[in-house]
All heavy atoms as a GROMACS GRO file, in nm:
protein
  576
    1LEU      N    1   9.729  10.144  12.724
    1LEU     CA    2   9.747  10.261  12.638
    1LEU      C    3   9.872  10.233  12.550
    1LEU      O    4   9.977  10.198  12.611
    1LEU     CB    5   9.753  10.377  12.719
    1LEU     CG    6   9.767  10.523  12.654
    1LEU    CD1    7   9.648  10.548  12.571
    1LEU    CD2    8   9.790  10.619  12.761
    2VAL      N    9   9.879  10.259  12.424
    2VAL     CA   10   9.992  10.241  12.347
    2VAL      C   11  10.036  10.374  12.280
    2VAL      O   12   9.965  10.437  12.217
    2VAL     CB   13   9.959  10.140  12.229
    2VAL    CG1   14  10.077  10.122  12.129
    2VAL    CG2   15   9.910  10.010  12.272
    3ASN      N   16  10.156  10.408  12.328
    3ASN     CA   17  10.222  10.535  12.279
    3ASN      C   18  10.339  10.498  12.194
    3ASN      O   19  10.410  10.399  12.234
    3ASN     CB   20  10.260  10.628  12.384
    3ASN     CG   21  10.132  10.682  12.472
    3ASN    OD1   22  10.046  10.727  12.418
    3ASN    ND2   23  10.141  10.651  12.602
    4LEU      N   24  10.357  10.573  12.083
    4LEU     CA   25  10.480  10.543  12.003
    4LEU      C   26  10.565  10.657  12.000
    4LEU      O   27  10.526  10.763  12.008
    4LEU     CB   28  10.433  10.516  11.866
    4LEU     CG   29  10.329  10.400  11.838
    4LEU    CD1   30  10.287  10.401  11.691
    4LEU    CD2   31  10.392  10.262  11.886
    5SER      N   32  10.697  10.632  11.998
    5SER     CA   33  10.804  10.738  11.981
    5SER      C   34  10.890  10.694  11.844
    5SER      O   35  10.953  10.599  11.854
    5SER     CB   36  10.897  10.749  12.083
    5SER     OG   37  10.988  10.852  12.073
    6ILE      N   38  10.856  10.756  11.730
    6ILE     CA   39  10.908  10.717  11.607
    6ILE      C   40  11.030  10.798  11.576
    6ILE      O   41  11.016  10.922  11.575
    6ILE     CB   42  10.813  10.714  11.490
    6ILE    CG1   43  10.700  10.623  11.527
    6ILE    CG2   44  10.881  10.685  11.366
    6ILE    CD1   45  10.571  10.640  11.441
    7GLN      N   46  11.146  10.746  11.551
    7GLN     CA   47  11.269  10.829  11.525
    7GLN      C   48  11.297  10.806  11.372
    7GLN      O   49  11.294  10.697  11.318
    7GLN     CB   50  11.388  10.790  11.602
    7GLN     CG   51  11.365  10.805  11.750
    7GLN     CD   52  11.471  10.760  11.838
    7GLN    OE1   53  11.559  10.686  11.797
    7GLN    NE2   54  11.472  10.800  11.958
    8ALA      N   55  11.313  10.923  11.297
    8ALA     CA   56  11.333  10.915  11.156
    8ALA      C   57  11.429  11.030  11.122
    8ALA      O   58  11.475  11.100  11.210
    8ALA     CB   59  11.202  10.933  11.087
    9ALA      N   60  11.444  11.056  10.998
    9ALA     CA   61  11.530  11.179  10.948
    9ALA      C   62  11.450  11.258  10.839
    9ALA      O   63  11.374  11.193  10.764
    9ALA     CB   64  11.660  11.122  10.902
   10GLY      N   65  11.474  11.384  10.845
   10GLY     CA   66  11.398  11.461  10.744
   10GLY      C   67  11.486  11.598  10.718
   10GLY      O   68  11.588  11.612  10.780
   11SER      N   69  11.434  11.669  10.629
   11SER     CA   70  11.495  11.798  10.594
   11SER      C   71  11.522  11.881  10.721
   11SER      O   72  11.436  11.893  10.800
   11SER     CB   73  11.401  11.862  10.492
   11SER     OG   74  11.450  12.003  10.467
   12SER      N   75  11.635  11.947  10.717
   12SER     CA   76  11.663  12.032  10.831
   12SER      C   77  11.579  12.166  10.825
   12SER      O   78  11.556  12.232  10.926
   12SER     CB   79  11.809  12.055  10.857
   12SER     OG   80  11.857  12.142  10.737
   13VAL      N   81  11.557  12.210  10.709
   13VAL     CA   82  11.487  12.329  10.682
   13VAL      C   83  11.371  12.310  10.577
   13VAL      O   84  11.395  12.288  10.463
   13VAL     CB   85  11.575  12.450  10.623
   13VAL    CG1   86  11.492  12.567  10.605
   13VAL    CG2   87  11.688  12.474  10.724
   14CYS      N   88  11.248  12.306  10.640
   14CYS     CA   89  11.131  12.271  10.550
   14CYS      C   90  11.009  12.333  10.604
   14CYS      O   91  10.963  12.294  10.717
   14CYS     CB   92  11.108  12.126  10.517
   14CYS     SG   93  10.986  12.093  10.407
   15PRO      N   94  10.945  12.439  10.547
   15PRO     CA   95  10.835  12.497  10.610
   15PRO      C   96  10.708  12.412  10.602
   15PRO      O   97  10.608  12.448  10.662
   15PRO     CB   98  10.820  12.628  10.532
   15PRO     CG   99  10.874  12.594  10.392
   15PRO     CD  100  10.987  12.500  10.429
   16ALA      N  101  10.703  12.303  10.524
   16ALA     CA  102  10.587  12.214  10.508
   16ALA      C  103  10.573  12.145  10.641
   16ALA      O  104  10.672  12.087  10.692
   16ALA     CB  105  10.596  12.128  10.396
   17PRO      N  106  10.449  12.147  10.705
   17PRO     CA  107  10.425  12.085  10.833
   17PRO      C  108  10.436  11.934  10.826
   17PRO      O  109  10.400  11.873  10.723
   17PRO     CB  110  10.278  12.120  10.887
   17PRO     CG  111  10.222  12.188  10.750
   17PRO     CD  112  10.333  12.214  10.655
   18LEU      N  113  10.496  11.870  10.932
   18LEU     CA  114  10.509  11.738  10.939
   18LEU      C  115  10.367  11.675  10.987
   18LEU      O  116  10.318  11.728  11.077
   18LEU     CB  117  10.611  11.691  11.044
   18LEU     CG  118  10.666  11.545  11.053
   18LEU    CD1  119  10.721  11.504  10.916
   18LEU    CD2  120  10.751  11.534  11.160
   19ARG      N  121  10.332  11.572  10.916
   19ARG     CA  122  10.194  11.517  10.948
   19ARG      C  123  10.203  11.364  10.973
   19ARG      O  124  10.300  11.311  10.929
   19ARG     CB  125  10.095  11.540  10.827
   19ARG     CG  126  10.073  11.674  10.783
   19ARG     CD  127   9.965  11.747  10.869
   19ARG     NE  128   9.937  11.881  10.813
   19ARG     CZ  129   9.921  11.979  10.884
   19ARG    NH1  130   9.947  11.977  11.018
   19ARG    NH2  131   9.895  12.099  10.830
   20ALA      N  132  10.104  11.307  11.037
   20ALA     CA  133  10.096  11.165  11.059
   20ALA      C  134   9.952  11.125  11.038
   20ALA      O  135   9.853  11.192  11.084
   20ALA     CB  136  10.140  11.134  11.209
   21ARG      N  137   9.933  11.025  10.952
   21ARG     CA  138   9.805  10.966  10.919
   21ARG      C  139   9.800  10.829  10.981
   21ARG      O  140   9.892  10.753  10.949
   21ARG     CB  141   9.778  10.961  10.772
   21ARG     CG  142   9.654  10.903  10.722
   21ARG     CD  143   9.635  10.903  10.577
   21ARG     NE  144   9.632  11.038  10.523
   21ARG     CZ  145   9.719  11.086  10.435
   21ARG    NH1  146   9.799  10.990  10.378
   21ARG    NH2  147   9.710  11.207  10.381
   22ILE      N  148   9.708  10.804  11.061
   22ILE     CA  149   9.692  10.668  11.131
   22ILE      C  150   9.569  10.604  11.087
   22ILE      O  151   9.460  10.648  11.095
   22ILE     CB  152   9.696  10.674  11.281
   22ILE    CG1  153   9.824  10.751  11.335
   22ILE    CG2  154   9.685  10.540  11.340
   22ILE    CD1  155   9.829  10.779  11.472
   23THR      N  156   9.583  10.488  11.030
   23THR     CA  157   9.460  10.403  10.993
   23THR      C  158   9.461  10.266  11.077
   23THR      O  159   9.572  10.223  11.099
   23THR     CB  160   9.449  10.372  10.848
   23THR    OG1  161   9.556  10.306  10.801
   23THR    CG2  162   9.424  10.503  10.757
   24ASN      N  163   9.343  10.216  11.108
   24ASN     CA  164   9.328  10.091  11.185
   24ASN      C  165   9.236  10.000  11.106
   24ASN      O  166   9.120  10.042  11.102
   24ASN     CB  167   9.285  10.129  11.322
   24ASN     CG  168   9.267   9.999  11.410
   24ASN    OD1  169   9.302   9.893  11.364
   24ASN    ND2  170   9.217  10.013  11.529
   25ASP      N  171   9.290   9.884  11.066
   25ASP     CA  172   9.205   9.785  11.001
   25ASP      C  173   9.212   9.666  11.081
   25ASP      O  174   9.314   9.589  11.064
   25ASP     CB  175   9.239   9.773  10.859
   25ASP     CG  176   9.158   9.671  10.784
   25ASP    OD1  177   9.035   9.650  10.831
   25ASP    OD2  178   9.195   9.624  10.681
   26ASN      N  179   9.130   9.645  11.176
   26ASN     CA  180   9.123   9.506  11.245
   26ASN      C  181   9.248   9.502  11.333
   26ASN      O  182   9.316   9.387  11.318
   26ASN     CB  183   9.087   9.396  11.156
   26ASN     CG  184   9.040   9.272  11.234
   26ASN    OD1  185   8.986   9.294  11.342
   26ASN    ND2  186   9.070   9.157  11.175
   27ASN      N  187   9.300   9.591  11.399
   27ASN     CA  188   9.420   9.588  11.481
   27ASN      C  189   9.543   9.581  11.401
   27ASN      O  190   9.648   9.547  11.457
   27ASN     CB  191   9.410   9.483  11.587
   27ASN     CG  192   9.338   9.534  11.715
   27ASN    OD1  193   9.316   9.642  11.730
   27ASN    ND2  194   9.304   9.439  11.802
   28ALA      N  195   9.545   9.623  11.278
   28ALA     CA  196   9.661   9.649  11.190
   28ALA      C  197   9.660   9.794  11.179
   28ALA      O  198   9.585   9.863  11.094
   28ALA     CB  199   9.647   9.573  11.059
   29PHE      N  200   9.753   9.854  11.247
   29PHE     CA  201   9.774  10.006  11.241
   29PHE      C  202   9.875  10.047  11.135
   29PHE      O  203   9.990   9.984  11.133
   29PHE     CB  204   9.821  10.058  11.382
   29PHE     CG  205   9.713  10.041  11.488
   29PHE    CD1  206   9.708   9.933  11.562
   29PHE    CD2  207   9.635  10.146  11.494
   29PHE    CE1  208   9.615   9.912  11.662
   29PHE    CE2  209   9.532  10.128  11.600
   29PHE     CZ  210   9.526  10.018  11.681
   30ALA      N  211   9.838  10.119  11.041
   30ALA     CA  212   9.925  10.171  10.937
   30ALA      C  213   9.947  10.321  10.966
   30ALA      O  214   9.841  10.401  10.963
   30ALA     CB  215   9.863  10.152  10.796
   31ILE      N  216  10.073  10.359  10.987
   31ILE     CA  217  10.109  10.494  11.010
   31ILE      C  218  10.182  10.546  10.898
   31ILE      O  219  10.285  10.494  10.861
   31ILE     CB  220  10.179  10.505  11.136
   31ILE    CG1  221  10.101  10.450  11.255
   31ILE    CG2  222  10.231  10.654  11.169
   31ILE    CD1  223  10.182  10.433  11.381
   32GLU      N  224  10.150  10.663  10.844
   32GLU     CA  225  10.222  10.736  10.744
   32GLU      C  226  10.271  10.873  10.801
   32GLU      O  227  10.188  10.949  10.837
   32GLU     CB  228  10.133  10.752  10.624
   32GLU     CG  229  10.203  10.823  10.506
   32GLU     CD  230  10.101  10.849  10.389
   32GLU    OE1  231   9.989  10.819  10.399
   32GLU    OE2  232  10.154  10.902  10.290
   33ILE      N  233  10.404  10.888  10.799
   33ILE     CA  234  10.456  11.016  10.837
   33ILE      C  235  10.500  11.090  10.710
   33ILE      O  236  10.573  11.031  10.630
   33ILE     CB  237  10.565  10.996  10.945
   33ILE    CG1  238  10.509  10.931  11.059
   33ILE    CG2  239  10.636  11.133  10.969
   33ILE    CD1  240  10.610  10.900  11.170
   34TYR      N  241  10.466  11.211  10.691
   34TYR     CA  242  10.492  11.282  10.566
   34TYR      C  243  10.491  11.440  10.586
   34TYR      O  244  10.432  11.489  10.692
   34TYR     CB  245  10.397  11.235  10.459
   34TYR     CG  246  10.246  11.278  10.494
   34TYR    CD1  247  10.192  11.396  10.435
   34TYR    CD2  248  10.173  11.203  10.576
   34TYR    CE1  249  10.067  11.434  10.477
   34TYR    CE2  250  10.038  11.236  10.613
   34TYR     CZ  251   9.991  11.363  10.555
   34TYR     OH  252   9.856  11.391  10.590
   35ARG      N  253  10.542  11.500  10.492
   35ARG     CA  254  10.527  11.651  10.489
   35ARG      C  255  10.417  11.683  10.405
   35ARG      O  256  10.390  11.637  10.297
   35ARG     CB  257  10.659  11.710  10.430
   35ARG     CG  258  10.784  11.693  10.504
   35ARG     CD  259  10.803  11.797  10.609
   35ARG     NE  260  10.921  11.783  10.679
   35ARG     CZ  261  10.960  11.850  10.782
   35ARG    NH1  262  10.872  11.943  10.833
   35ARG    NH2  263  11.065  11.831  10.848
   36ASP      N  264  10.334  11.779  10.466
   36ASP     CA  265  10.218  11.819  10.390
   36ASP      C  266  10.260  11.930  10.295
   36ASP      O  267  10.273  12.056  10.324
   36ASP     CB  268  10.113  11.888  10.487
   36ASP     CG  269   9.981  11.934  10.427
   36ASP    OD1  270   9.978  11.919  10.307
   36ASP    OD2  271   9.891  11.965  10.505
   37ALA      N  272  10.278  11.892  10.168
   37ALA     CA  273  10.333  11.986  10.067
   37ALA      C  274  10.210  12.018   9.979
   37ALA      O  275  10.239  12.014   9.849
   37ALA     CB  276  10.454  11.913   9.989
   38THR      N  277  10.098  12.044  10.029
   38THR     CA  278   9.985  12.095   9.944
   38THR      C  279  10.022  12.229   9.873
   38THR      O  280   9.967  12.256   9.768
   38THR     CB  281   9.860  12.104  10.021
   38THR    OG1  282   9.867  12.187  10.133
   38THR    CG2  283   9.808  11.961  10.067
   39GLN      N  284  10.102  12.304   9.928
   39GLN     CA  285  10.147  12.435   9.878
   39GLN      C  286  10.292  12.416   9.842
   39GLN      O  287  10.370  12.347   9.913
   39GLN     CB  288  10.136  12.546   9.983
   39GLN     CG  289   9.999  12.566  10.036
   39GLN     CD  290   9.909  12.627   9.929
   39GLN    OE1  291   9.953  12.708   9.836
   39GLN    NE2  292   9.781  12.592   9.934
   40PRO      N  293  10.335  12.475   9.725
   40PRO     CA  294  10.473  12.447   9.685
   40PRO      C  295  10.576  12.514   9.783
   40PRO      O  296  10.555  12.634   9.815
   40PRO     CB  297  10.490  12.516   9.546
   40PRO     CG  298  10.349  12.556   9.520
   40PRO     CD  299  10.256  12.542   9.634
   41VAL      N  300  10.674  12.446   9.842
   41VAL     CA  301  10.764  12.484   9.935
   41VAL      C  302  10.900  12.438   9.894
   41VAL      O  303  10.919  12.334   9.835
   41VAL     CB  304  10.738  12.453  10.084
   41VAL    CG1  305  10.609  12.519  10.120
   41VAL    CG2  306  10.726  12.306  10.093
   42ALA      N  307  11.003  12.513   9.934
   42ALA     CA  308  11.139  12.470   9.913
   42ALA      C  309  11.189  12.407  10.048
   42ALA      O  310  11.189  12.465  10.148
   42ALA     CB  311  11.227  12.584   9.872
   43CYS      N  312  11.237  12.277  10.035
   43CYS     CA  313  11.303  12.218  10.141
   43CYS      C  314  11.452  12.177  10.114
   43CYS      O  315  11.484  12.144   9.996
   43CYS     CB  316  11.226  12.090  10.184
   43CYS     SG  317  11.061  12.119  10.220
   44THR      N  318  11.533  12.179  10.216
   44THR     CA  319  11.665  12.140  10.189
   44THR      C  320  11.682  11.987  10.179
   44THR      O  321  11.594  11.914  10.213
   44THR     CB  322  11.764  12.192  10.308
   44THR    OG1  323  11.712  12.131  10.435
   44THR    CG2  324  11.765  12.334  10.322
   45MET      N  325  11.784  11.940  10.110
   45MET     CA  326  11.802  11.801  10.082
   45MET      C  327  11.881  11.734  10.197
   45MET      O  328  11.898  11.611  10.202
   45MET     CB  329  11.884  11.782   9.958
   45MET     CG  330  11.808  11.824   9.833
   45MET     SD  331  11.651  11.730   9.801
   45MET     CE  332  11.729  11.572   9.752
   46ASP      N  333  11.937  11.804  10.297
   46ASP     CA  334  12.008  11.743  10.400
   46ASP      C  335  11.914  11.667  10.495
   46ASP      O  336  11.794  11.703  10.500
   46ASP     CB  337  12.102  11.833  10.470
   46ASP     CG  338  12.015  11.948  10.542
   46ASP    OD1  339  11.916  11.982  10.484
   46ASP    OD2  340  12.050  11.997  10.642
   47LEU      N  341  11.962  11.580  10.583
   47LEU     CA  342  11.879  11.506  10.668
   47LEU      C  343  11.923  11.530  10.809
   47LEU      O  344  12.040  11.530  10.848
   47LEU     CB  345  11.878  11.350  10.645
   47LEU     CG  346  11.826  11.307  10.503
   47LEU    CD1  347  11.849  11.155  10.486
   47LEU    CD2  348  11.680  11.349  10.491
   48VAL      N  349  11.828  11.544  10.908
   48VAL     CA  350  11.856  11.564  11.033
   48VAL      C  351  11.753  11.470  11.118
   48VAL      O  352  11.647  11.456  11.066
   48VAL     CB  353  11.837  11.707  11.097
   48VAL    CG1  354  11.952  11.794  11.034
   48VAL    CG2  355  11.705  11.758  11.064
   49PRO      N  356  11.794  11.420  11.230
   49PRO     CA  357  11.697  11.325  11.294
   49PRO      C  358  11.579  11.407  11.362
   49PRO      O  359  11.599  11.520  11.398
   49PRO     CB  360  11.782  11.262  11.406
   49PRO     CG  361  11.905  11.350  11.423
   49PRO     CD  362  11.923  11.428  11.290
   50PHE      N  363  11.465  11.340  11.376
   50PHE     CA  364  11.354  11.400  11.443
   50PHE      C  365  11.284  11.287  11.502
   50PHE      O  366  11.298  11.175  11.472
   50PHE     CB  367  11.261  11.483  11.351
   50PHE     CG  368  11.198  11.397  11.242
   50PHE    CD1  369  11.069  11.344  11.275
   50PHE    CD2  370  11.239  11.386  11.122
   50PHE    CE1  371  10.991  11.272  11.184
   50PHE    CE2  372  11.168  11.305  11.029
   50PHE     CZ  373  11.052  11.253  11.056
   51THR      N  374  11.198  11.322  11.611
   51THR     CA  375  11.112  11.217  11.675
   51THR      C  376  10.972  11.260  11.666
   51THR      O  377  10.926  11.380  11.692
   51THR     CB  378  11.157  11.210  11.830
   51THR    OG1  379  11.292  11.175  11.831
   51THR    CG2  380  11.068  11.109  11.893
   52GLN      N  381  10.882  11.161  11.634
   52GLN     CA  382  10.742  11.190  11.623
   52GLN      C  383  10.676  11.099  11.726
   52GLN      O  384  10.693  10.986  11.721
   52GLN     CB  385  10.692  11.158  11.475
   52GLN     CG  386  10.545  11.174  11.451
   52GLN     CD  387  10.516  11.329  11.433
   52GLN    OE1  388  10.597  11.399  11.393
   52GLN    NE2  389  10.383  11.356  11.449
   53ARG      N  390  10.599  11.165  11.813
   53ARG     CA  391  10.523  11.102  11.917
   53ARG      C  392  10.386  11.088  11.883
   53ARG      O  393  10.313  11.189  11.854
   53ARG     CB  394  10.543  11.159  12.057
   53ARG     CG  395  10.694  11.142  12.092
   53ARG     CD  396  10.715  11.216  12.235
   53ARG     NE  397  10.849  11.189  12.283
   53ARG     CZ  398  10.961  11.252  12.236
   53ARG    NH1  399  10.956  11.341  12.155
   53ARG    NH2  400  11.081  11.220  12.299
   54LEU      N  401  10.323  10.966  11.897
   54LEU     CA  402  10.187  10.936  11.861
   54LEU      C  403  10.123  10.849  11.962
   54LEU      O  404  10.191  10.767  12.031
   54LEU     CB  405  10.172  10.868  11.721
   54LEU     CG  406  10.241  10.937  11.604
   54LEU    CD1  407  10.243  10.844  11.481
   54LEU    CD2  408  10.162  11.066  11.570
   55SER      N  409   9.987  10.856  11.975
   55SER     CA  410   9.922  10.767  12.058
   55SER      C  411   9.817  10.683  11.987
   55SER      O  412   9.750  10.735  11.897
   55SER     CB  413   9.844  10.844  12.172
   55SER     OG  414   9.782  10.748  12.260
   56LEU      N  415   9.819  10.548  12.011
   56LEU     CA  416   9.706  10.474  11.950
   56LEU      C  417   9.600  10.447  12.042
   56LEU      O  418   9.499  10.379  11.998
   56LEU     CB  419   9.782  10.328  11.908
   56LEU     CG  420   9.885  10.342  11.799
   56LEU    CD1  421   9.936  10.189  11.776
   56LEU    CD2  422   9.848  10.414  11.672
   57GLY      N  423   9.606  10.502  12.153
   57GLY     CA  424   9.503  10.477  12.259
   57GLY      C  425   9.508  10.348  12.313
   57GLY      O  426   9.609  10.279  12.320
   58THR      N  427   9.386  10.308  12.383
   58THR     CA  428   9.388  10.183  12.438
   58THR      C  429   9.338  10.076  12.337
   58THR      O  430   9.235  10.104  12.268
   58THR     CB  431   9.281  10.177  12.561
   58THR    OG1  432   9.327  10.281  12.652
   58THR    CG2  433   9.272  10.051  12.631
   59LEU      N  434   9.406   9.971  12.342
   59LEU     CA  435   9.374   9.860  12.230
   59LEU      C  436   9.287   9.756  12.287
   59LEU      O  437   9.316   9.704  12.405
   59LEU     CB  438   9.506   9.794  12.176
   59LEU     CG  439   9.608   9.889  12.114
   59LEU    CD1  440   9.709   9.800  12.061
   59LEU    CD2  441   9.532   9.981  12.005
   60PRO      N  442   9.169   9.721  12.242
   60PRO     CA  443   9.077   9.635  12.296
   60PRO      C  444   9.130   9.475  12.286
   60PRO      O  445   9.079   9.390  12.342
   60PRO     CB  446   8.948   9.651  12.208
   60PRO     CG  447   8.995   9.705  12.085
   60PRO     CD  448   9.118   9.786  12.114
   61ASN      N  449   9.232   9.463  12.185
   61ASN     CA  450   9.275   9.335  12.160
   61ASN      C  451   9.430   9.337  12.175
   61ASN      O  452   9.486   9.417  12.135
   61ASN     CB  453   9.238   9.296  12.020
   61ASN     CG  454   9.271   9.148  11.987
   61ASN    OD1  455   9.357   9.093  12.035
   61ASN    ND2  456   9.198   9.108  11.881
   62PRO      N  457   9.490   9.233  12.239
   62PRO     CA  458   9.639   9.230  12.261
   62PRO      C  459   9.716   9.200  12.138
   62PRO      O  460   9.830   9.204  12.125
   62PRO     CB  461   9.653   9.132  12.367
   62PRO     CG  462   9.537   9.032  12.352
   62PRO     CD  463   9.424   9.121  12.313
   63ASP      N  464   9.647   9.149  12.026
   63ASP     CA  465   9.712   9.114  11.902
   63ASP      C  466   9.687   9.229  11.803
   63ASP      O  467   9.590   9.274  11.773
   63ASP     CB  468   9.647   8.991  11.838
   63ASP     CG  469   9.657   8.866  11.934
   63ASP    OD1  470   9.760   8.848  12.002
   63ASP    OD2  471   9.561   8.785  11.933
   64TYR      N  472   9.806   9.276  11.760
   64TYR     CA  473   9.810   9.398  11.679
   64TYR      C  474   9.943   9.401  11.590
   64TYR      O  475  10.039   9.338  11.625
   64TYR     CB  476   9.796   9.522  11.753
   64TYR     CG  477   9.909   9.542  11.851
   64TYR    CD1  478  10.033   9.612  11.815
   64TYR    CD2  479   9.908   9.505  11.976
   64TYR    CE1  480  10.138   9.626  11.907
   64TYR    CE2  481  10.004   9.523  12.067
   64TYR     CZ  482  10.121   9.588  12.030
   64TYR     OH  483  10.223   9.602  12.122
   65THR      N  484   9.933   9.476  11.480
   65THR     CA  485  10.062   9.499  11.401
   65THR      C  486  10.057   9.647  11.371
   65THR      O  487   9.962   9.708  11.352
   65THR     CB  488  10.044   9.428  11.263
   65THR    OG1  489  10.021   9.285  11.288
   65THR    CG2  490  10.161   9.445  11.181
   66ILE      N  491  10.186   9.695  11.381
   66ILE     CA  492  10.193   9.844  11.361
   66ILE      C  493  10.303   9.846  11.231
   66ILE      O  494  10.409   9.796  11.234
   66ILE     CB  495  10.267   9.908  11.481
   66ILE    CG1  496  10.160   9.909  11.588
   66ILE    CG2  497  10.290  10.052  11.433
   66ILE    CD1  498  10.220   9.958  11.726
   67THR      N  499  10.274   9.933  11.134
   67THR     CA  500  10.360   9.955  11.026
   67THR      C  501  10.379  10.102  11.019
   67THR      O  502  10.280  10.184  11.034
   67THR     CB  503  10.319   9.913  10.894
   67THR    OG1  504  10.189   9.952  10.851
   67THR    CG2  505  10.295   9.755  10.881
   68VAL      N  506  10.495  10.152  10.975
   68VAL     CA  507  10.529  10.296  10.965
   68VAL      C  508  10.586  10.311  10.814
   68VAL      O  509  10.689  10.245  10.788
   68VAL     CB  510  10.625  10.349  11.067
   68VAL    CG1  511  10.657  10.496  11.030
   68VAL    CG2  512  10.568  10.333  11.212
   69ASN      N  513  10.508  10.396  10.739
   69ASN     CA  514  10.554  10.422  10.605
   69ASN      C  515  10.586  10.276  10.535
   69ASN      O  516  10.687  10.259  10.462
   69ASN     CB  517  10.674  10.511  10.592
   69ASN     CG  518  10.631  10.645  10.626
   69ASN    OD1  519  10.516  10.674  10.663
   69ASN    ND2  520  10.731  10.736  10.630
   70GLY      N  521  10.501  10.179  10.553
   70GLY     CA  522  10.505  10.062  10.487
   70GLY      C  523  10.600   9.948  10.552
   70GLY      O  524  10.604   9.832  10.498
   71GLU      N  525  10.669   9.984  10.650
   71GLU     CA  526  10.767   9.889  10.718
   71GLU      C  527  10.701   9.838  10.849
   71GLU      O  528  10.671   9.930  10.941
   71GLU     CB  529  10.900   9.956  10.746
   71GLU     CG  530  10.976   9.999  10.628
   71GLU     CD  531  11.016   9.882  10.539
   71GLU    OE1  532  11.061   9.774  10.603
   71GLU    OE2  533  11.022   9.893  10.417
   72VAL      N  534  10.700   9.714  10.875
   72VAL     CA  535  10.640   9.647  10.997
   72VAL      C  536  10.750   9.693  11.105
   72VAL      O  537  10.874   9.660  11.102
   72VAL     CB  538  10.621   9.506  10.991
   72VAL    CG1  539  10.587   9.448  11.129
   72VAL    CG2  540  10.514   9.471  10.888
   73ILE      N  541  10.697   9.754  11.215
   73ILE     CA  542  10.788   9.791  11.326
   73ILE      C  543  10.756   9.706  11.455
   73ILE      O  544  10.828   9.689  11.534
   73ILE     CB  545  10.796   9.940  11.349
   73ILE    CG1  546  10.652   9.988  11.396
   73ILE    CG2  547  10.842  10.011  11.244
   73ILE    CD1  548  10.655  10.132  11.463
   74ASP      N  549  10.632   9.660  11.457
   74ASP     CA  550  10.595   9.583  11.579
   74ASP      C  551  10.474   9.482  11.541
   74ASP      O  552  10.382   9.530  11.480
   74ASP     CB  553  10.550   9.662  11.694
   74ASP     CG  554  10.546   9.592  11.826
   74ASP    OD1  555  10.590   9.480  11.832
   74ASP    OD2  556  10.488   9.646  11.929
   75SER      N  557  10.491   9.367  11.580
   75SER     CA  558  10.370   9.267  11.560
   75SER      C  559  10.360   9.182  11.687
   75SER      O  560  10.457   9.116  11.722
   75SER     CB  561  10.402   9.178  11.433
   75SER     OG  562  10.296   9.094  11.413
   76ASN      N  563  10.238   9.196  11.749
   76ASN     CA  564  10.218   9.125  11.869
   76ASN      C  565  10.102   9.036  11.836
   76ASN      O  566   9.994   9.052  11.905
   76ASN     CB  567  10.189   9.220  11.978
   76ASN     CG  568  10.174   9.155  12.118
   76ASN    OD1  569  10.230   9.037  12.132
   76ASN    ND2  570  10.114   9.209  12.206
   77SER      N  571  10.115   8.936  11.748
   77SER     CA  572  10.011   8.842  11.718
   77SER      C  573  10.057   8.709  11.706
   77SER      O  574  10.169   8.673  11.720
   77SER     CB  575   9.945   8.883  11.584
   77SER     OG  576  10.043   8.896  11.477
   0.00000   0.00000   0.00000
């Protein structure tokens, strides 16, 4: 079972919900963390740390790559 704890920074006051999109293409996991701004909202420009916890489930193959917002964070291949 692969669980991730991603630490990042974002607006301290933002009513737009934080979302995570995970795609898997042949054990290459691409994770995108973003604010769902489908409705116009005002967010502050200051940054505060936050933690996003995600699960990739059980991986059938021990070789995998994980990227978050385009940056490789783990490669076990």
